[in-house]
C-alpha positions as CSV (number, residue, x, y, z in Angstrom):
1,M,-0.2,0.0,0.3
2,K,1.3,3.4,-0.9
3,M,1.8,6.3,1.4
4,F,-0.5,8.4,1.6
5,S,-3.0,6.9,-0.7
6,K,-6.5,6.8,-0.4
7,E,-6.4,3.0,0.5
8,W,-3.6,3.9,2.3
9,A,-5.9,7.0,4.4
10,N,-8.7,4.7,4.9
11,A,-6.2,2.2,7.2
12,L,-4.7,4.8,8.8
13,V,-8.0,6.2,10.1
14,E,-9.9,2.6,10.6
15,N,-6.5,1.7,13.0
16,L,-7.3,5.6,14.4
17,K,-10.4,4.9,15.6
18,K,-9.9,1.0,17.3
19,N,-6.3,2.2,18.2
20,E,-7.0,2.9,22.4
21,D,-3.8,4.7,23.8
22,F,-4.7,6.9,20.8
23,Q,-8.4,7.1,21.9
24,K,-7.0,8.3,25.8
25,K,-4.6,10.6,24.7
26,G,-6.2,12.5,22.2
27,K,-9.8,13.3,24.8
28,G,-9.9,17.1,24.9
29,F,-8.7,17.6,21.5
30,D,-11.0,18.5,19.9
31,S,-9.9,19.9,16.4
32,N,-10.1,19.4,12.6
33,F,-6.8,18.5,11.8
34,Q,-5.0,18.4,8.1
35,F,-2.0,17.6,7.2
36,K,-1.3,19.1,3.0
37,V,1.3,16.4,1.8
38,L,3.1,18.6,-0.7
39,K,4.5,16.8,-4.6
40,D,8.2,16.0,-3.9
41,S,9.2,13.6,-6.3
42,K,12.1,12.3,-4.5
43,A,9.0,10.6,-2.1
44,N,7.4,10.2,-5.7
45,V,4.8,12.0,-4.6
46,T,3.8,13.8,-7.8
47,N,0.3,15.5,-6.7
48,D,-0.8,17.4,-3.1
49,I,-3.3,15.6,-1.5
50,G,-4.8,16.3,1.4
51,I,-6.2,14.5,4.5
52,G,-8.2,15.5,7.0
53,M,-10.1,14.2,10.2
54,W,-11.1,15.5,13.1
55,F,-9.4,13.6,17.1
56,P,-9.8,11.7,18.2
57,T,-12.7,10.1,17.0
58,C,-11.7,10.4,13.4
59,D,-14.7,11.2,12.8
60,P,-15.4,13.7,10.1
61,F,-12.4,12.0,7.5
62,W,-11.4,13.5,4.6
63,Y,-9.2,12.6,1.7
64,G,-8.8,15.6,0.1
65,T,-8.4,19.4,0.9
66,K,-10.7,21.7,2.6
67,P,-10.9,25.5,2.7
68,D,-8.8,26.1,5.5
69,T,-11.7,27.7,6.9
70,E,-13.3,24.2,8.1
71,V,-10.5,23.4,9.8
72,D,-9.0,23.6,13.5
73,I,-5.1,22.9,12.3
74,I,-3.6,22.3,10.0
75,L,0.1,21.0,8.8
76,E,2.1,21.3,5.5
77,A,5.6,19.8,3.9
78,K,6.6,18.1,1.4
79,A,6.0,14.1,1.1
80,G,9.7,13.3,2.0
81,I,8.9,15.2,5.2
82,F,6.0,13.2,6.9
83,A,7.3,10.1,5.5
84,E,10.2,10.1,8.0
85,V,7.9,11.7,10.6
86,F,5.8,8.9,10.5
87,S,8.6,6.0,9.7
88,G,10.5,7.4,13.2
89,K,13.2,8.5,11.3
90,R,12.3,12.4,12.0
91,N,11.2,13.9,14.8
92,V,7.8,15.9,14.7
93,V,8.4,18.7,17.7
94,M,12.2,19.7,16.0
95,A,10.5,19.3,12.5
96,L,8.2,22.0,13.3
97,T,11.7,23.8,15.3
98,M,13.3,24.0,12.0
99,G,10.7,24.7,9.5
100,T,10.3,21.6,8.0
101,I,6.8,21.3,8.5
102,K,4.6,24.4,8.8
103,L,1.9,24.5,10.6
104,K,0.2,27.1,7.7
105,K,-2.7,27.5,11.1
106,G,-3.6,26.2,14.1
107,Q,-1.7,27.0,18.0
108,L,1.7,25.2,18.2
109,T,0.9,24.7,22.4
110,K,-2.6,23.0,21.1
111,L,0.0,20.3,19.2
112,T,2.4,20.2,22.5
113,G,-0.6,19.8,25.0
114,N,-1.7,16.9,23.4
115,L,1.8,15.1,22.7
116,G,0.7,12.7,23.4
117,A,-1.3,12.1,20.9
118,V,0.6,13.9,18.5
119,N,3.0,10.6,19.2
120,Q,0.3,7.8,19.4
121,F,-0.7,9.4,16.5
122,I,2.4,9.0,14.6
123,K,2.9,5.0,15.8
124,V,-0.4,4.5,14.2
125,A,0.7,6.0,11.1
126,S,4.0,4.0,10.9
127,E,2.4,0.8,11.0
128,V,0.1,1.4,8.1
129,L,2.6,0.4,5.7
């Protein structure tokens, strides 16, 4: 299954819904969360991709980009950067600090205050390959 494909995104959401740790650590997150995965020839991703969901329930979930006004938190990066984060090769907090992942909308304190849920999300994403 190709990372960032619709099939991968659907599997990710189903695994997040079933993951008790993510659901427990995500209590109180309560935000629409969208990833803008930017095309990246090195990662073999030829088009920008949007993947979004409500944290922590993952419902609603969407594949495609919603308007910024309809989303609470938006993270944007090249596909290869997100792939490195999801595979554990790059730390998400460092990527945000260094600007390789951009927080396009939302507050950093919302992410860092829910780091348990963010880390569990990354762990589940790493298992969907």
